[in-house]
N, CA, C and O atoms as CSV, one atom per row, in Angstrom:
chain,resi,resn,atom,element,x,y,z
A,1,MET,N,N,4.832,-2.995,3.830
A,1,MET,CA,C,4.942,-3.181,5.257
A,1,MET,C,C,5.789,-2.037,5.827
A,1,MET,O,O,6.984,-2.178,6.088
A,2,GLU,N,N,5.111,-0.904,6.006
A,2,GLU,CA,C,5.818,0.286,6.455
A,2,GLU,C,C,5.410,0.759,7.844
A,2,GLU,O,O,6.218,1.363,8.550
A,3,THR,N,N,4.171,0.495,8.244
A,3,THR,CA,C,3.708,1.004,9.533
A,3,THR,C,C,3.469,-0.142,10.503
A,3,THR,O,O,3.436,-1.312,10.122
A,4,ILE,N,N,3.305,0.223,11.751
A,4,ILE,CA,C,3.002,-0.776,12.777
A,4,ILE,C,C,1.659,-1.437,12.489
A,4,ILE,O,O,1.457,-2.605,12.822
A,5,PHE,N,N,0.735,-0.693,11.870
A,5,PHE,CA,C,-0.574,-1.261,11.554
A,5,PHE,C,C,-0.464,-2.356,10.498
A,5,PHE,O,O,-1.215,-3.331,10.531
A,6,ASP,N,N,0.461,-2.197,9.571
A,6,ASP,CA,C,0.703,-3.257,8.586
A,6,ASP,C,C,1.125,-4.539,9.290
A,6,ASP,O,O,0.588,-5.612,9.014
A,7,TRP,N,N,2.072,-4.427,10.183
A,7,TRP,CA,C,2.611,-5.603,10.872
A,7,TRP,C,C,1.585,-6.255,11.792
A,7,TRP,O,O,1.435,-7.477,11.798
A,8,VAL,N,N,0.884,-5.437,12.565
A,8,VAL,CA,C,-0.080,-5.987,13.528
A,8,VAL,C,C,-1.251,-6.655,12.815
A,8,VAL,O,O,-1.640,-7.768,13.169
A,9,THR,N,N,-1.809,-5.989,11.822
A,9,THR,CA,C,-2.973,-6.575,11.142
A,9,THR,C,C,-2.599,-7.821,10.346
A,9,THR,O,O,-3.387,-8.764,10.275
A,10,VAL,N,N,-1.424,-7.839,9.753
A,10,VAL,CA,C,-0.988,-9.052,9.046
A,10,VAL,C,C,-0.755,-10.187,10.041
A,10,VAL,O,O,-1.067,-11.340,9.744
A,11,ALA,N,N,-0.212,-9.875,11.212
A,11,ALA,CA,C,0.005,-10.913,12.231
A,11,ALA,C,C,-1.333,-11.481,12.726
A,11,ALA,O,O,-1.473,-12.694,12.881
A,12,VAL,N,N,-2.303,-10.610,12.970
A,12,VAL,CA,C,-3.616,-11.081,13.415
A,12,VAL,C,C,-4.284,-11.905,12.315
A,12,VAL,O,O,-4.877,-12.949,12.587
A,13,PHE,N,N,-4.185,-11.432,11.076
A,13,PHE,CA,C,-4.768,-12.175,9.959
A,13,PHE,C,C,-4.090,-13.535,9.804
A,13,PHE,O,O,-4.765,-14.533,9.549
A,14,ALA,N,N,-2.776,-13.588,9.954
A,14,ALA,CA,C,-2.060,-14.865,9.857
A,14,ALA,C,C,-2.519,-15.825,10.958
A,14,ALA,O,O,-2.654,-17.026,10.723
A,15,ALA,N,N,-2.755,-15.298,12.147
A,15,ALA,CA,C,-3.262,-16.144,13.235
A,15,ALA,C,C,-4.654,-16.681,12.894
A,15,ALA,O,O,-4.970,-17.829,13.206
A,16,LEU,N,N,-5.480,-15.862,12.259
A,16,LEU,CA,C,-6.799,-16.327,11.830
A,16,LEU,C,C,-6.688,-17.434,10.792
A,16,LEU,O,O,-7.437,-18.409,10.839
A,17,VAL,N,N,-5.758,-17.287,9.859
A,17,VAL,CA,C,-5.548,-18.314,8.831
A,17,VAL,C,C,-5.095,-19.623,9.467
A,17,VAL,O,O,-5.588,-20.693,9.112
A,18,VAL,N,N,-4.168,-19.539,10.395
A,18,VAL,CA,C,-3.685,-20.750,11.071
A,18,VAL,C,C,-4.817,-21.415,11.843
A,18,VAL,O,O,-4.957,-22.638,11.809
A,19,LEU,N,N,-5.627,-20.619,12.539
A,19,LEU,CA,C,-6.760,-21.176,13.281
A,19,LEU,C,C,-7.740,-21.861,12.339
A,19,LEU,O,O,-8.204,-22.965,12.623
A,20,PHE,N,N,-8.057,-21.221,11.228
A,20,PHE,CA,C,-8.985,-21.818,10.267
A,20,PHE,C,C,-8.421,-23.119,9.695
A,20,PHE,O,O,-9.136,-24.118,9.619
A,21,LEU,N,N,-7.164,-23.117,9.298
A,21,LEU,CA,C,-6.565,-24.326,8.732
A,21,LEU,C,C,-6.491,-25.453,9.753
A,21,LEU,O,O,-6.747,-26.611,9.425
A,22,GLN,N,N,-6.146,-25.119,10.975
A,22,GLN,CA,C,-6.074,-26.141,12.022
A,22,GLN,C,C,-7.440,-26.755,12.262
A,22,GLN,O,O,-7.563,-27.973,12.395
A,23,ARG,N,N,-8.457,-25.926,12.318
A,23,ARG,CA,C,-9.805,-26.447,12.558
A,23,ARG,C,C,-10.366,-27.188,11.364
A,23,ARG,O,O,-11.125,-28.143,11.533
A,24,SER,N,N,-10.013,-26.774,10.174
A,24,SER,CA,C,-10.549,-27.459,8.995
A,24,SER,C,C,-9.910,-28.833,8.805
A,24,SER,O,O,-10.488,-29.686,8.131
A,25,MET,N,N,-8.749,-29.062,9.373
A,25,MET,CA,C,-8.069,-30.352,9.253
A,25,MET,C,C,-8.324,-31.269,10.449
A,25,MET,O,O,-7.955,-32.443,10.415
A,26,SER,N,N,-8.942,-30.756,11.491
A,26,SER,CA,C,-9.155,-31.582,12.675
A,26,SER,C,C,-10.291,-32.570,12.436
A,26,SER,O,O,-11.224,-32.278,11.687
A,27,PRO,N,N,-10.215,-33.738,13.069
A,27,PRO,CA,C,-11.280,-34.729,12.898
A,27,PRO,C,C,-12.548,-34.279,13.620
A,27,PRO,O,O,-12.505,-33.449,14.528
A,28,GLY,N,N,-13.640,-34.828,13.206
A,28,GLY,CA,C,-14.909,-34.521,13.842
A,28,GLY,C,C,-15.678,-33.463,13.075
A,28,GLY,O,O,-15.210,-32.941,12.063
A,29,PRO,N,N,-16.856,-33.158,13.568
A,29,PRO,CA,C,-17.690,-32.171,12.872
A,29,PRO,C,C,-17.102,-30.766,12.996
A,29,PRO,O,O,-16.463,-30.423,13.991
A,30,ALA,N,N,-17.332,-29.978,11.972
A,30,ALA,CA,C,-16.825,-28.609,11.963
A,30,ALA,C,C,-17.620,-27.744,12.940
A,30,ALA,O,O,-18.848,-27.805,12.983
A,31,LYS,N,N,-16.904,-26.944,13.719
A,31,LYS,CA,C,-17.558,-26.047,14.664
A,31,LYS,C,C,-17.878,-24.707,14.023
A,31,LYS,O,O,-18.795,-24.008,14.457
A,32,ASP,N,N,-17.141,-24.355,13.014
A,32,ASP,CA,C,-17.352,-23.074,12.366
A,32,ASP,C,C,-17.089,-23.195,10.866
A,32,ASP,O,O,-16.511,-24.176,10.397
A,33,THR,N,N,-17.521,-22.185,10.134
A,33,THR,CA,C,-17.312,-22.149,8.685
A,33,THR,C,C,-16.416,-20.964,8.351
A,33,THR,O,O,-16.048,-20.173,9.219
A,34,VAL,N,N,-16.080,-20.864,7.085
A,34,VAL,CA,C,-15.227,-19.766,6.652
A,34,VAL,C,C,-15.917,-18.419,6.882
A,34,VAL,O,O,-15.244,-17.403,7.051
A,35,TRP,N,N,-17.246,-18.405,6.890
A,35,TRP,CA,C,-17.984,-17.153,7.085
A,35,TRP,C,C,-17.802,-16.588,8.489
A,35,TRP,O,O,-17.927,-15.380,8.691
A,36,HIS,N,N,-17.512,-17.440,9.447
A,36,HIS,CA,C,-17.277,-16.961,10.810
A,36,HIS,C,C,-15.998,-16.138,10.903
A,36,HIS,O,O,-15.838,-15.347,11.833
A,37,TYR,N,N,-15.106,-16.311,9.967
A,37,TYR,CA,C,-13.832,-15.600,9.979
A,37,TYR,C,C,-13.894,-14.277,9.214
A,37,TYR,O,O,-12.979,-13.460,9.311
A,38,LEU,N,N,-14.968,-14.066,8.457
A,38,LEU,CA,C,-15.087,-12.867,7.626
A,38,LEU,C,C,-15.082,-11.564,8.429
A,38,LEU,O,O,-14.367,-10.641,8.041
A,39,PRO,N,N,-15.835,-11.434,9.521
A,39,PRO,CA,C,-15.794,-10.165,10.262
A,39,PRO,C,C,-14.396,-9.818,10.768
A,39,PRO,O,O,-13.988,-8.657,10.716
A,40,ALA,N,N,-13.671,-10.799,11.248
A,40,ALA,CA,C,-12.319,-10.536,11.745
A,40,ALA,C,C,-11.369,-10.162,10.611
A,40,ALA,O,O,-10.535,-9.270,10.767
A,41,ALA,N,N,-11.492,-10.833,9.483
A,41,ALA,CA,C,-10.626,-10.518,8.345
A,41,ALA,C,C,-10.916,-9.121,7.806
A,41,ALA,O,O,-9.991,-8.365,7.507
A,42,LEU,N,N,-12.196,-8.778,7.681
A,42,LEU,CA,C,-12.553,-7.432,7.235
A,42,LEU,C,C,-12.114,-6.377,8.244
A,42,LEU,O,O,-11.699,-5.281,7.868
A,43,GLY,N,N,-12.208,-6.714,9.519
A,43,GLY,CA,C,-11.744,-5.797,10.559
A,43,GLY,C,C,-10.255,-5.521,10.442
A,43,GLY,O,O,-9.815,-4.389,10.642
A,44,CYS,N,N,-9.479,-6.543,10.120
A,44,CYS,CA,C,-8.038,-6.343,9.915
A,44,CYS,C,C,-7.780,-5.397,8.747
A,44,CYS,O,O,-6.930,-4.511,8.837
A,45,ALA,N,N,-8.504,-5.583,7.663
A,45,ALA,CA,C,-8.311,-4.742,6.483
A,45,ALA,C,C,-8.699,-3.291,6.767
A,45,ALA,O,O,-7.983,-2.364,6.388
A,46,VAL,N,N,-9.830,-3.103,7.435
A,46,VAL,CA,C,-10.282,-1.746,7.739
A,46,VAL,C,C,-9.344,-1.067,8.732
A,46,VAL,O,O,-9.015,0.108,8.568
A,47,ALA,N,N,-8.915,-1.789,9.753
A,47,ALA,CA,C,-7.991,-1.221,10.734
A,47,ALA,C,C,-6.674,-0.833,10.084
A,47,ALA,O,O,-6.115,0.216,10.403
A,48,ASN,N,N,-6.175,-1.656,9.185
A,48,ASN,CA,C,-4.936,-1.329,8.487
A,48,ASN,C,C,-5.114,-0.076,7.643
A,48,ASN,O,O,-4.257,0.808,7.653
A,49,TYR,N,N,-6.210,0.004,6.920
A,49,TYR,CA,C,-6.478,1.182,6.085
A,49,TYR,C,C,-6.550,2.447,6.940
A,49,TYR,O,O,-5.909,3.451,6.630
A,50,LEU,N,N,-7.333,2.390,8.011
A,50,LEU,CA,C,-7.486,3.569,8.861
A,50,LEU,C,C,-6.170,3.948,9.541
A,50,LEU,O,O,-5.843,5.130,9.645
A,51,GLY,N,N,-5.426,2.961,9.998
A,51,GLY,CA,C,-4.144,3.240,10.633
A,51,GLY,C,C,-3.153,3.883,9.688
A,51,GLY,O,O,-2.347,4.718,10.099
A,52,ASN,N,N,-3.208,3.502,8.440
A,52,ASN,CA,C,-2.306,4.085,7.445
A,52,ASN,C,C,-2.786,5.436,6.941
A,52,ASN,O,O,-2.067,6.117,6.210
A,53,HIS,N,N,-3.996,5.831,7.325
A,53,HIS,CA,C,-4.544,7.119,6.897
A,53,HIS,C,C,-4.824,8.028,8.100
A,53,HIS,O,O,-5.838,8.725,8.140
A,54,ASP,N,N,-3.931,8.011,9.057
A,54,ASP,CA,C,-3.919,8.942,10.199
A,54,ASP,C,C,-5.160,8.897,11.080
A,54,ASP,O,O,-5.587,9.925,11.606
A,55,GLN,N,N,-5.734,7.723,11.242
A,55,GLN,CA,C,-6.843,7.550,12.176
A,55,GLN,C,C,-6.482,6.433,13.142
A,55,GLN,O,O,-7.150,5.402,13.226
A,56,GLU,N,N,-5.384,6.683,13.876
A,56,GLU,CA,C,-4.803,5.648,14.727
A,56,GLU,C,C,-5.742,5.161,15.817
A,56,GLU,O,O,-5.822,3.960,16.071
A,57,ALA,N,N,-6.459,6.084,16.471
A,57,ALA,CA,C,-7.329,5.685,17.578
A,57,ALA,C,C,-8.422,4.724,17.111
A,57,ALA,O,O,-8.696,3.722,17.770
A,58,LEU,N,N,-9.028,5.027,15.997
A,58,LEU,CA,C,-10.073,4.154,15.468
A,58,LEU,C,C,-9.492,2.813,15.025
A,58,LEU,O,O,-10.120,1.771,15.213
A,59,ALA,N,N,-8.307,2.834,14.444
A,59,ALA,CA,C,-7.659,1.593,14.020
A,59,ALA,C,C,-7.340,0.705,15.216
A,59,ALA,O,O,-7.543,-0.508,15.162
A,60,VAL,N,N,-6.845,1.298,16.289
A,60,VAL,CA,C,-6.541,0.520,17.493
A,60,VAL,C,C,-7.822,-0.069,18.078
A,60,VAL,O,O,-7.829,-1.215,18.526
A,61,ALA,N,N,-8.904,0.707,18.077
A,61,ALA,CA,C,-10.181,0.204,18.589
A,61,ALA,C,C,-10.683,-0.974,17.756
A,61,ALA,O,O,-11.203,-1.944,18.307
A,62,ILE,N,N,-10.531,-0.898,16.449
A,62,ILE,CA,C,-10.981,-1.991,15.585
A,62,ILE,C,C,-10.114,-3.225,15.775
A,62,ILE,O,O,-10.625,-4.344,15.784
A,63,ILE,N,N,-8.811,-3.035,15.926
A,63,ILE,CA,C,-7.932,-4.181,16.193
A,63,ILE,C,C,-8.332,-4.842,17.504
A,63,ILE,O,O,-8.369,-6.069,17.593
A,64,GLY,N,N,-8.629,-4.048,18.513
A,64,GLY,CA,C,-9.104,-4.601,19.778
A,64,GLY,C,C,-10.409,-5.373,19.612
A,64,GLY,O,O,-10.590,-6.439,20.201
A,65,ALA,N,N,-11.315,-4.827,18.806
A,65,ALA,CA,C,-12.587,-5.513,18.552
A,65,ALA,C,C,-12.372,-6.825,17.807
A,65,ALA,O,O,-13.055,-7.813,18.078
A,66,VAL,N,N,-11.429,-6.840,16.875
A,66,VAL,CA,C,-11.115,-8.067,16.138
A,66,VAL,C,C,-10.565,-9.126,17.098
A,66,VAL,O,O,-10.934,-10.297,17.011
A,67,ILE,N,N,-9.702,-8.722,17.992
A,67,ILE,CA,C,-9.130,-9.674,18.951
A,67,ILE,C,C,-10.216,-10.194,19.888
A,67,ILE,O,O,-10.261,-11.390,20.179
A,68,LEU,N,N,-11.089,-9.310,20.363
A,68,LEU,CA,C,-12.188,-9.752,21.223
A,68,LEU,C,C,-13.133,-10.695,20.482
A,68,LEU,O,O,-13.561,-11.705,21.040
A,69,TYR,N,N,-13.455,-10.380,19.248
A,69,TYR,CA,C,-14.306,-11.259,18.438
A,69,TYR,C,C,-13.651,-12.634,18.292
A,69,TYR,O,O,-14.312,-13.663,18.424
A,70,THR,N,N,-12.369,-12.638,18.023
A,70,THR,CA,C,-11.660,-13.902,17.845
A,70,THR,C,C,-11.689,-14.729,19.127
A,70,THR,O,O,-11.929,-15.935,19.083
A,71,VAL,N,N,-11.449,-14.091,20.258
A,71,VAL,CA,C,-11.404,-14.820,21.531
A,71,VAL,C,C,-12.785,-15.320,21.942
A,71,VAL,O,O,-12.928,-16.467,22.366
A,72,PHE,N,N,-13.804,-14.466,21.820
A,72,PHE,CA,C,-15.117,-14.831,22.351
A,72,PHE,C,C,-16.022,-15.557,21.367
A,72,PHE,O,O,-16.897,-16.314,21.788
A,73,VAL,N,N,-15.838,-15.347,20.068
A,73,VAL,CA,C,-16.700,-16.009,19.089
A,73,VAL,C,C,-16.005,-17.229,18.481
A,73,VAL,O,O,-16.586,-18.313,18.431
A,74,LEU,N,N,-14.784,-17.059,18.027
A,74,LEU,CA,C,-14.075,-18.179,17.401
A,74,LEU,C,C,-13.451,-19.116,18.429
A,74,LEU,O,O,-13.187,-20.279,18.122
A,75,LYS,N,N,-13.218,-18.636,19.625
A,75,LYS,CA,C,-12.699,-19.432,20.749
A,75,LYS,C,C,-11.464,-20.259,20.348
A,75,LYS,O,O,-11.530,-21.487,20.284
A,76,PRO,N,N,-10.346,-19.579,20.082
A,76,PRO,CA,C,-9.151,-20.311,19.650
A,76,PRO,C,C,-8.553,-21.209,20.734
A,76,PRO,O,O,-7.813,-22.143,20.427
A,77,PHE,N,N,-8.870,-20.931,21.989
A,77,PHE,CA,C,-8.298,-21.722,23.078
A,77,PHE,C,C,-9.274,-22.744,23.613
A,77,PHE,O,O,-8.994,-23.402,24.615
A,78,GLY,N,N,-10.406,-22.888,22.968
A,78,GLY,CA,C,-11.412,-23.852,23.415
A,78,GLY,C,C,-12.058,-23.387,24.703
A,78,GLY,O,O,-12.061,-22.197,25.019
A,79,ASP,N,N,-12.591,-24.314,25.422
A,79,ASP,CA,C,-13.215,-23.996,26.706
A,79,ASP,C,C,-12.179,-24.156,27.806
A,79,ASP,O,O,-11.854,-25.276,28.200
A,80,LEU,N,N,-11.661,-23.044,28.299
A,80,LEU,CA,C,-10.597,-23.088,29.300
A,80,LEU,C,C,-11.115,-23.311,30.715
A,80,LEU,O,O,-10.323,-23.483,31.642
A,81,ARG,N,N,-12.426,-23.312,30.893
A,81,ARG,CA,C,-12.992,-23.482,32.223
A,81,ARG,C,C,-12.926,-24.912,32.727
A,81,ARG,O,O,-13.062,-25.144,33.929
A,82,SER,N,N,-12.725,-25.853,31.861
A,82,SER,CA,C,-12.743,-27.251,32.302
A,82,SER,C,C,-11.391,-27.718,32.773
A,82,SER,O,O,-11.242,-28.872,33.176
């Protein structure tokens, strides 16, 4: 844990783990499977690798894409329109 990319990607990954665990323990039918979390987890790994290898702009773009994927596909906040 030496760079900002290490900290940010681990924090995003930890949030994904918490979201998955919370949803897997909630009553009712499952809305998503572990496979829905794979693109975001791989995105964290790739962004961390690129950020640690002097490709900061691409790493930041991937982190942004991971956050957008999480918000719009995994919907951690549910339906906020109601």
